[in-house]
Backbone as ProteinMPNN parsed JSONL, in Angstrom:
{"seq_chain_A": "MDIAKQIRLEIVDILSKVDNVNLLKSVRQQLELLAQNVSSQQASQNSEPAFMNGVQPIRQNVSLEQMMKEQHYQPVTYEQFRQIADEIAWQESLDELLEAVNT", "coords_chain_A": {"N_chain_A": [[-32.622, 20.94, -14.348], [-29.21, 20.325, -13.741], [-27.229, 19.754, -10.757], [-24.63, 20.885, -10.804], [-24.831, 22.938, -12.723], [-26.7, 24.58, -11.438], [-25.324, 25.368, -9.116], [-23.192, 26.728, -10.32], [-24.573, 28.886, -11.507], [-25.459, 30.158, -9.188], [-23.04, 30.973, -8.077], [-22.141, 32.76, -10.029], [-24.146, 34.657, -9.789], [-23.652, 35.647, -7.212], [-21.056, 36.684, -7.603], [-21.577, 38.654, -9.474], [-22.572, 40.686, -7.98], [-20.466, 41.769, -6.669], [-18.209, 44.448, -6.449], [-15.645, 45.083, -5.849], [-12.495, 45.173, -7.068], [-10.061, 43.999, -6.278], [-10.935, 41.955, -4.612], [-12.339, 40.39, -6.483], [-10.202, 39.634, -8.153], [-8.779, 38.071, -6.365], [-10.615, 36.002, -5.876], [-10.767, 34.927, -8.448], [-8.118, 34.003, -8.724], [-8.019, 32.06, -6.716], [-9.972, 30.281, -7.682], [-8.755, 29.454, -10.046], [-6.521, 28.078, -9.019], [-7.846, 26.022, -7.629], [-9.094, 24.741, -9.787], [-6.865, 23.836, -11.213], [-5.805, 22.007, -9.342], [-7.875, 20.136, -9.221], [-7.917, 19.201, -11.867], [-5.346, 18.083, -12.058], [-5.542, 16.069, -10.138], [-7.513, 14.476, -11.285], [-6.172, 13.688, -13.58], [-4.075, 12.195, -12.478], [-5.505, 10.131, -11.312], [-6.627, 8.94, -13.516], [-4.485, 8.064, -15.018], [-2.129, 5.416, -15.336], [0.355, 4.18, -13.04], [3.838, 4.795, -13.759], [5.44, 2.495, -13.742], [3.781, 0.523, -14.62], [3.931, 0.371, -17.335], [5.845, -1.492, -17.934], [4.741, -3.855, -17.155], [3.58, -7.002, -17.968], [0.8, -8.911, -19.061], [-0.172, -12.012, -17.535], [0.304, -14.963, -19.268], [-2.104, -17.291, -20.404], [-2.513, -20.738, -19.596], [0.211, -21.592, -19.323], [3.0, -23.262, -18.12], [4.967, -23.407, -15.076], [7.445, -24.579, -15.47], [7.759, -24.187, -18.227], [7.906, -21.361, -18.361], [10.265, -20.98, -16.873], [12.12, -22.21, -18.556], [11.912, -20.584, -20.873], [12.854, -18.177, -19.857], [15.413, -18.734, -19.287], [16.134, -19.652, -16.728], [18.306, -20.215, -14.03], [18.889, -22.033, -11.319], [20.165, -21.233, -8.034], [22.199, -22.552, -5.595], [22.126, -22.709, -1.979], [24.689, -22.685, -0.97], [26.163, -21.57, -3.092], [24.998, -19.027, -3.177], [25.699, -18.126, -0.59], [28.478, -18.049, -0.831], [28.848, -16.019, -2.756], [27.664, -13.876, -1.374], [29.362, -13.692, 0.834], [31.635, -12.693, -0.354], [31.167, -10.055, -0.809], [32.202, -6.813, -0.148], [31.316, -5.136, 2.417], [30.609, -1.798, 3.25], [29.251, -0.753, 5.314], [28.11, -1.422, 8.661], [26.216, -4.254, 9.914], [24.181, -3.338, 11.594], [23.931, -0.688, 10.685], [22.986, -1.145, 8.076], [20.542, -2.412, 8.599], [19.253, -0.333, 9.923], [19.013, 1.474, 7.796], [17.208, 0.125, 6.199], [14.933, 0.172, 7.776], [14.191, 2.829, 7.811]], "CA_chain_A": [[-31.267, 21.493, -14.309], [-28.387, 19.529, -12.838], [-26.711, 20.449, -9.579], [-23.457, 21.686, -11.168], [-25.297, 24.173, -13.38], [-27.357, 25.404, -10.425], [-24.277, 25.965, -8.277], [-22.476, 27.672, -11.167], [-25.415, 30.089, -11.615], [-25.458, 30.832, -7.89], [-21.734, 31.626, -7.934], [-22.152, 33.905, -10.941], [-25.044, 35.655, -9.194], [-22.931, 36.27, -6.096], [-19.945, 37.468, -8.14], [-22.08, 39.822, -10.2], [-22.888, 41.729, -6.998], [-19.21, 42.251, -6.082], [-17.588, 45.51, -7.232], [-14.267, 45.241, -5.404], [-11.616, 44.55, -8.057], [-9.091, 43.149, -5.589], [-11.652, 40.757, -4.174], [-12.609, 39.585, -7.676], [-8.932, 39.047, -8.561], [-8.462, 37.027, -5.397], [-11.534, 34.893, -6.136], [-10.327, 34.312, -9.704], [-6.883, 33.276, -8.461], [-8.362, 30.863, -5.944], [-10.676, 29.363, -8.581], [-7.769, 28.873, -10.957], [-5.762, 27.085, -8.252], [-8.727, 24.87, -7.4], [-9.292, 24.048, -11.066], [-5.621, 23.124, -11.506], [-5.715, 20.869, -8.431], [-8.86, 19.138, -9.627], [-7.498, 18.582, -13.127], [-4.18, 17.225, -11.816], [-6.021, 14.886, -9.422], [-8.2, 13.636, -12.258], [-5.159, 13.11, -14.462], [-3.338, 11.158, -11.755], [-6.404, 9.009, -11.096], [-6.902, 8.295, -14.79], [-3.284, 7.492, -15.609], [-1.514, 4.343, -14.582], [1.721, 4.491, -12.618], [4.814, 4.597, -14.829], [5.981, 1.14, -13.778], [2.833, -0.376, -15.273], [4.321, 0.224, -18.733], [6.668, -2.687, -18.044], [4.007, -5.036, -16.69], [2.965, -7.803, -19.023], [-0.207, -9.817, -18.497], [0.215, -13.415, -17.44], [-0.286, -15.768, -20.324], [-2.939, -18.396, -19.951], [-2.09, -22.113, -19.915], [1.66, -21.736, -19.406], [3.47, -23.903, -16.888], [6.139, -22.823, -14.446], [8.608, -25.141, -16.155], [7.872, -23.526, -19.531], [8.4, -20.005, -18.114], [11.662, -21.08, -16.45], [12.91, -22.525, -19.744], [11.921, -19.402, -21.742], [13.619, -17.101, -19.225], [16.753, -19.269, -19.03], [16.303, -19.651, -15.277], [19.335, -21.091, -13.503], [18.792, -21.973, -9.858], [21.382, -21.024, -7.267], [22.137, -23.261, -4.317], [22.42, -21.867, -0.825], [26.14, -22.576, -0.861], [26.596, -20.588, -4.093], [24.539, -17.722, -2.694], [26.496, -17.769, 0.575], [29.819, -17.717, -1.305], [28.775, -14.694, -3.379], [27.375, -12.896, -0.324], [30.555, -13.524, 1.671], [32.649, -11.957, -1.098], [30.811, -8.633, -0.878], [32.915, -5.975, 0.82], [30.355, -4.176, 2.952], [31.176, -0.584, 3.833], [28.466, -0.443, 6.501], [27.889, -2.543, 9.575], [24.889, -4.842, 9.813], [23.252, -2.421, 12.26], [23.669, 0.451, 9.785], [22.154, -1.623, 6.974], [19.196, -2.619, 9.143], [18.689, 0.995, 10.168], [18.65, 2.047, 6.497], [16.005, -0.573, 5.722], [13.803, 0.561, 8.621], [13.821, 4.246, 7.683]], "C_chain_A": [[-30.433, 20.675, -13.327], [-27.759, 20.401, -11.762], [-25.523, 21.348, -9.932], [-23.873, 23.0, -11.818], [-25.928, 25.122, -12.372], [-26.32, 26.107, -9.556], [-23.507, 27.015, -9.065], [-23.265, 28.982, -11.288], [-25.438, 30.871, -10.313], [-24.143, 31.576, -7.666], [-21.67, 32.871, -8.816], [-23.017, 35.018, -10.367], [-24.349, 36.391, -8.051], [-21.827, 37.179, -6.624], [-20.418, 38.72, -8.872], [-22.413, 40.975, -9.258], [-21.631, 42.332, -6.377], [-18.584, 43.282, -7.018], [-16.112, 45.705, -6.895], [-13.342, 44.449, -6.339], [-10.618, 43.602, -7.396], [-9.733, 41.845, -5.11], [-11.93, 39.836, -5.358], [-11.328, 38.917, -8.193], [-8.558, 37.884, -7.649], [-9.336, 35.791, -5.623], [-11.109, 34.163, -7.41], [-9.079, 33.469, -9.484], [-7.163, 31.982, -7.697], [-9.078, 29.823, -6.811], [-9.72, 28.689, -9.558], [-6.939, 27.81, -10.259], [-6.587, 25.829, -8.003], [-8.921, 24.061, -8.674], [-8.04, 23.258, -11.45], [-5.478, 21.884, -10.636], [-6.661, 19.755, -8.847], [-8.414, 18.441, -10.904], [-6.281, 17.689, -12.927], [-4.576, 15.967, -11.051], [-6.722, 13.934, -10.385], [-7.197, 12.965, -13.183], [-4.407, 11.992, -13.761], [-4.216, 9.945, -11.481], [-6.635, 8.243, -12.385], [-5.672, 7.624, -15.385], [-2.726, 6.406, -14.702], [-0.139, 4.78, -14.113], [2.709, 4.119, -13.716], [5.314, 3.159, -14.897], [5.049, 0.155, -14.47], [3.136, -0.54, -16.76], [5.137, -1.039, -18.955], [5.961, -3.961, -17.628], [3.343, -5.726, -17.876], [1.918, -8.712, -18.389], [0.311, -11.249, -18.489], [-0.487, -14.186, -18.544], [-1.097, -16.894, -19.702], [-2.306, -19.717, -20.375], [-0.596, -22.228, -20.165], [2.132, -22.298, -18.06], [4.69, -23.171, -16.343], [7.404, -23.311, -15.139], [8.837, -24.459, -17.502], [8.412, -22.102, -19.361], [9.874, -20.021, -17.72], [12.564, -21.355, -17.644], [13.031, -21.301, -20.653], [12.791, -18.283, -21.187], [15.036, -17.54, -18.861], [17.089, -19.237, -17.542], [17.378, -20.652, -14.877], [19.295, -20.981, -11.986], [20.164, -21.793, -9.223], [21.217, -21.764, -5.951], [22.459, -22.291, -3.188], [23.926, -21.655, -0.7], [26.685, -21.546, -1.856], [26.208, -19.179, -3.66], [25.424, -17.24, -1.554], [27.904, -17.351, 0.152], [29.843, -16.319, -1.92], [28.555, -13.618, -2.324], [28.592, -12.638, 0.547], [31.646, -12.718, 0.975], [32.369, -10.458, -1.18], [31.541, -7.88, 0.224], [31.968, -4.882, 1.295], [31.082, -2.989, 3.56], [30.489, -0.255, 5.162], [28.381, -1.681, 7.38], [26.473, -3.077, 9.38], [23.839, -3.933, 10.461], [22.92, -1.227, 11.376], [22.777, 0.053, 8.621], [20.714, -1.829, 7.428], [18.499, -1.291, 9.426], [18.229, 1.639, 8.87], [17.382, 1.399, 5.953], [14.777, -0.1, 6.498], [13.399, 2.013, 8.484], [13.155, 4.517, 6.38]], "O_chain_A": [[-30.883, 20.367, -12.223], [-27.762, 21.629, -11.853], [-25.42, 22.459, -9.413], [-23.327, 24.055, -11.497], [-25.717, 26.333, -12.441], [-26.43, 27.304, -9.294], [-23.2, 28.082, -8.534], [-22.688, 30.064, -11.184], [-25.437, 32.102, -10.324], [-24.136, 32.682, -7.127], [-21.191, 33.918, -8.381], [-22.658, 36.193, -10.452], [-24.45, 37.612, -7.939], [-21.672, 38.307, -6.158], [-19.721, 39.735, -8.882], [-22.522, 42.12, -9.696], [-21.721, 43.308, -5.633], [-18.44, 43.041, -8.217], [-15.409, 46.428, -7.601], [-13.399, 43.22, -6.393], [-10.363, 42.514, -7.911], [-9.135, 40.773, -5.2], [-11.77, 38.621, -5.242], [-11.363, 37.764, -8.624], [-8.082, 36.846, -8.109], [-8.847, 34.664, -5.565], [-11.092, 32.932, -7.45], [-8.983, 32.351, -9.991], [-6.598, 30.935, -8.011], [-8.821, 28.625, -6.688], [-9.857, 27.504, -9.859], [-6.676, 26.754, -10.834], [-6.092, 24.711, -8.147], [-8.912, 22.831, -8.639], [-8.141, 22.14, -11.955], [-5.077, 20.827, -11.122], [-6.299, 18.578, -8.83], [-8.522, 17.22, -11.013], [-6.185, 16.639, -13.561], [-4.005, 14.902, -11.287], [-6.54, 12.719, -10.304], [-7.358, 11.795, -13.531], [-4.126, 10.957, -14.365], [-3.705, 8.827, -11.423], [-6.82, 7.026, -12.357], [-5.809, 6.698, -16.184], [-2.836, 6.469, -13.478], [0.472, 5.657, -14.722], [2.441, 3.222, -14.516], [5.585, 2.65, -15.985], [5.476, -0.93, -14.865], [2.654, -1.484, -17.387], [5.122, -1.6, -20.05], [6.533, -5.046, -17.739], [2.642, -5.102, -18.672], [2.132, -9.229, -17.292], [1.124, -11.639, -19.327], [-1.699, -14.08, -18.731], [-0.796, -17.373, -18.609], [-1.638, -19.788, -21.406], [-0.176, -22.889, -21.115], [1.699, -21.847, -17.0], [5.354, -22.417, -17.056], [8.329, -22.532, -15.367], [9.978, -24.184, -17.876], [9.278, -21.676, -20.125], [10.649, -19.179, -18.176], [13.657, -20.796, -17.736], [14.117, -21.005, -21.151], [13.396, -17.527, -21.946], [15.769, -16.803, -18.203], [18.188, -18.844, -17.15], [17.367, -21.798, -15.327], [19.636, -19.936, -11.432], [21.187, -22.155, -9.804], [20.201, -21.613, -5.272], [22.991, -21.203, -3.41], [24.376, -20.56, -0.362], [27.558, -20.747, -1.514], [27.007, -18.248, -3.768], [25.854, -16.087, -1.541], [28.465, -16.407, 0.709], [30.744, -15.528, -1.642], [29.189, -12.563, -2.371], [28.835, -11.503, 0.956], [32.494, -12.123, 1.64], [33.238, -9.683, -1.577], [31.496, -8.27, 1.391], [31.834, -3.837, 0.657], [32.055, -3.155, 4.295], [31.056, 0.422, 6.019], [28.55, -2.812, 6.926], [25.636, -2.426, 8.755], [22.737, -3.78, 9.934], [21.769, -0.796, 11.316], [21.905, 0.823, 8.216], [19.776, -1.461, 6.72], [17.298, -1.149, 9.194], [17.178, 2.279, 8.833], [16.571, 2.067, 5.312], [13.692, 0.015, 5.926], [12.35, 2.4, 8.998], [12.777, 5.656, 6.104]]}, "name": "protein", "num_of_chains": 1, "seq": "MDIAKQIRLEIVDILSKVDNVNLLKSVRQQLELLAQNVSSQQASQNSEPAFMNGVQPIRQNVSLEQMMKEQHYQPVTYEQFRQIADEIAWQESLDELLEAVNT"}
């Protein structure tokens, strides 16, 4: 007999000796909560995070140049980046932005 069956029989034996209805209701409620927690933990362990639906495996034997061409990659120079960044009208100070990142 496996351990789970043995423990289950021991629990049934203990419960069969209890006559207090309120106590039995309380035990049932606690067992139901435990069973729900266990099943939700198992479901979360077995399922992948939602963002994994968008993850594609890396193809074999593809070069960086080929991927850049397929994705229409257009590099940006530092000067272009700096120009775009300088045009942004920030509502917050640099300290406020840094604080938001650190929290």
